[in-house]
C-alpha positions in Angstrom: -19.9 -1.1 6.6 -18.3 1.5 4.3 -20.4 4.6 4.0 -20.5 7.0 1.0 -20.2 10.7 1.3 -21.7 13.2 -1.2 -19.4 13.6 -4.3 -17.5 16.8 -4.6 -15.4 18.4 -7.3 -11.8 18.0 -6.3 -8.7 19.8 -7.2 -6.8 17.0 -5.4 -8.0 14.4 -8.0 -7.0 16.8 -10.8 -3.6 17.1 -9.2 -3.1 13.4 -8.9 -4.2 12.9 -12.5 -1.7 15.5 -13.7 1.1 13.8 -11.6 0.2 10.5 -13.3 0.4 11.9 -16.8 3.7 13.7 -16.1 5.4 10.5 -14.9 4.0 8.4 -17.7 5.4 10.9 -20.3 8.7 11.0 -18.4 9.3 7.2 -18.3 7.6 3.8 -18.5 5.0 3.2 -15.8 4.8 0.6 -12.5 2.7 -0.3 -9.1 2.3 -1.6 -5.6 -1.4 -1.4 -4.7 -1.4 -4.6 -2.6 -2.4 -4.1 1.0 0.2 -6.7 2.2 3.8 -5.7 2.6 7.0 -7.8 2.8 9.9 -7.6 5.3 12.3 -5.7 3.0 13.6 -2.2 3.7 15.4 -0.7 0.7 19.1 0.2 1.0 19.9 3.5 2.7 19.6 6.5 0.4 17.0 5.0 -1.9 13.7 6.7 -2.5 10.6 4.8 -3.7 7.8 6.5 -5.6 4.5 4.6 -5.9 1.5 5.7 -8.1 -1.7 3.7 -8.3 -5.0 4.5 -10.2 -8.1 2.4 -9.8 -11.9 2.3 -9.5 -11.9 2.8 -5.7 -9.0 5.2 -5.2 -5.9 6.9 -6.5 -2.7 6.9 -4.5 0.6 8.8 -4.4 3.2 7.4 -2.0 6.8 8.3 -1.3 9.2 6.3 0.8 12.7 7.4 1.9 15.3 5.0 3.3 17.1 7.5 5.5 18.9 5.0 7.7 20.0 1.4 7.3 17.0 -0.9 7.8 14.6 2.0 8.2 12.0 3.4 5.8 9.8 6.5 6.3 6.6 6.9 4.1 4.0 9.5 3.3 0.9 8.6 1.3 -2.2 10.4 0.0 -5.3 8.4 -1.1 -8.1 10.0 -3.1 -11.4 8.0 -2.8 -13.9 7.4 -5.5 -17.1 5.5 -4.6 -19.3 6.2 -7.7 -18.7 5.9 -11.4 -18.0 9.6 -12.0 -14.2 10.0 -12.4 -14.5 13.8 -12.3 -15.6 13.7 -8.7 -14.3 12.2 -5.5 -15.7 11.3 -2.1 -12.8 12.6 0.0 -9.2 11.6 0.8 -7.1 9.9 3.4 -3.4 10.4 4.3 -0.9 8.1 6.0 2.5 8.5 7.7 4.5 5.5 8.9 7.9 3.9 9.5 9.2 0.5 8.8 12.2 -1.3 10.5 13.7 -4.5 9.1 14.4 -6.7 12.1 15.8 -9.7 10.4 16.8 -10.9 6.9 17.9 -14.4 5.9 21.3 -15.0 4.3 19.8 -15.5 0.9 17.9 -12.2 1.2 14.7 -13.9 0.3 12.8 -13.7 3.6 12.7 -12.0 7.0 10.6 -10.0 9.4 9.9 -6.3 9.9 7.9 -4.0 12.2 5.8 -1.1 10.9 3.8 1.6 12.7 2.1 4.9 11.9 -1.1 6.8 11.5 -3.8 7.0 8.8 -5.3 4.0 6.9 -5.0 2.3 3.5 -8.3 2.5 1.6 -8.8 -1.2 2.1 -9.2 -0.6 5.9 -11.3 2.6 5.8 -14.8 2.2 7.2 -16.1 5.5 5.8 -15.0 8.1 3.3 -14.8 11.9 3.5 -12.0 14.2 4.6 -9.8 12.0 6.7 -7.2 13.3 9.2 -4.2 10.9 9.3 -4.1 11.2 13.1 -7.5 9.7 13.7 -6.2 6.2 13.6 -2.8 4.7 14.8 -1.6 1.3 13.8 1.2 -1.3 14.0 1.9 -4.5 12.1 4.6 -7.0 11.5 5.3 -8.2 7.9 6.9 -11.7 7.7 8.1 -13.1 4.4 8.7 -16.8 3.9 10.2 -18.3 0.7 9.3 -21.7 -0.7 10.0 -24.0 -3.7 13.4 -22.6 -4.4 12.1 -19.0 -4.2 9.3 -19.6 -6.8 6.7 -19.0 -4.1 6.9 -16.1 -1.6 4.4 -15.9 1.3 3.8 -12.6 3.2 2.0 -12.6 6.5 1.1 -9.3 8.2 -0.8 -9.4 11.5 -1.5 -6.0 13.1 -3.7 -3.8 15.3 -5.1 -0.3 15.1 -7.0 2.2 17.3 -9.3 4.8 16.0 -10.1 7.8 18.2 -13.5 9.4 18.5 -13.1 12.8 16.7 -16.9 13.3 16.2 -16.8 12.3 12.5 -15.9 8.6 12.6 -18.7 6.1 12.2 -16.7 3.5 14.2 -14.1 4.0 16.9 -12.0 1.7 19.1 -9.6 -1.2 18.7 -9.2 -3.4 15.7 -7.1 -6.4 14.9 -6.0 -6.4 11.3 -4.8 -9.3 9.1 -3.3 -9.5 5.6 -1.6 -12.3 3.8 -0.3 -12.5 0.2 1.1 -15.3 -2.0 3.3 -14.5 -5.0 4.2 -17.3 -7.5 7.0 -16.8 -10.0 6.4 -19.6 -12.6 9.1 -18.6 -15.1 11.6 -16.7 -13.0 11.9 -13.5 -10.8 10.4 -11.0 -13.2 6.7 -12.0 -13.5 4.5 -13.1 -10.6 0.9 -14.1 -10.1 -0.2 -12.6 -6.8 -3.2 -13.0 -4.6 -4.0 -11.7 -1.1 -6.7 -11.6 1.5 -7.1 -8.9 4.2 -9.5 -7.5 6.7 -10.1 -6.4 10.3 -12.1 -7.5 13.3 -12.9 -5.8 16.6 -14.6 -2.5 17.5 -13.8 -1.3 14.0 -14.6 -4.0 11.5 -13.3 -4.2 7.9 -15.0 -6.8 5.7 -12.7 -9.5 4.3 -11.5 -8.6 0.8 -9.5 -10.4 -1.8 -7.2 -9.0 -4.4 -5.4 -10.8 -7.3 -3.4 -9.9 -10.3 0.0 -9.8 -12.0 3.2 -8.1 -10.8 6.0 -7.5 -13.4 9.5 -6.5 -12.3 11.4 -5.9 -15.5 14.5 -4.5 -13.7 15.7 -3.3 -10.3 14.3 0.2 -10.8 10.6 -0.5 -11.7 7.7 -2.7 -10.7 4.3 -2.8 -12.4 1.1 -4.4 -11.0 -2.4 -4.9 -12.5 -5.0 -6.2 -10.0 -8.7 -6.7 -9.2 -10.1 -6.6 -5.7 -13.5 -7.1 -4.1 -15.1 -7.9 -0.7 -16.1 -11.6 -0.3 -19.7 -10.7 0.8 -20.5 -7.7 -1.4 -19.6 -6.0 -4.7 -17.6 -3.3 -2.9 -13.8 -3.2 -2.9 -10.8 -1.9 -4.8 -12.0 -3.0 -8.2 -9.6 -2.7 -11.1 -6.2 -1.1 -10.3 -3.0 -0.4 -12.2 0.1 1.2 -10.9 3.9 1.6 -10.8 6.7 1.6 -8.3 9.9 3.4 -9.0 13.2 3.1 -7.1 15.9 5.8 -7.3 19.6 5.2 -7.0 20.9 6.0 -3.5 21.2 9.8 -3.3 20.4 11.0 0.3 20.3 9.6 3.8 21.1 10.5 7.3 23.5 7.6 7.8 24.8 4.5 5.9 24.2 5.3 2.3 26.6 4.9 -0.6 26.2 7.4 -3.4 28.0 7.5 -6.8 
């Protein structure tokens, strides 16, 4: 079960809100608040900036494609368990890598491997000040295209291990699952998306669904608007909106082409 810590006034939440406003003033807004991931690694040199705001949490995530087929990501999640938007119940951080193992000739499907430390809010079993190095995890995103690419299916089995640091309510091994379907009824720009995810084992995460719309107006931006909730309770992500921005290639260790 997810526990709730005592709300505290947070400079972190204020900083994330300021960051949101700054970006919204600078350019149109986008998002990727889904727990599931696909196989794709961005071309070397591209940076991805993801901002999400919602009832359960806010997120700032930055991904750098420093090598061909490789991505490296850092994320901060600020948790909110009550209705007071001026307080938060702690934060979580995450660091991880992604390697694209295979991509089909049409570039519409493939498989990747991910690993790192720190958890997405959907997998947290408690809130409070979370050290990224309490939990280590791996998973393998697999993307399968169907119906002439109108339907895309992501499968992401994985595992995690949470160490006993004296503050965790649950410790041990967990097997995680996440699957997502995206249907593009009128072409590649607008999708209806639904997903289910959870975890079983020593650390249990209640099964949760999330559904919404994803809009990809161009190659540089993606927007998402979703609602998520646990199947057996009223807890969950709630309403979320966000944006995902992709930069032109500008820096990498190897393999990037800059203009």
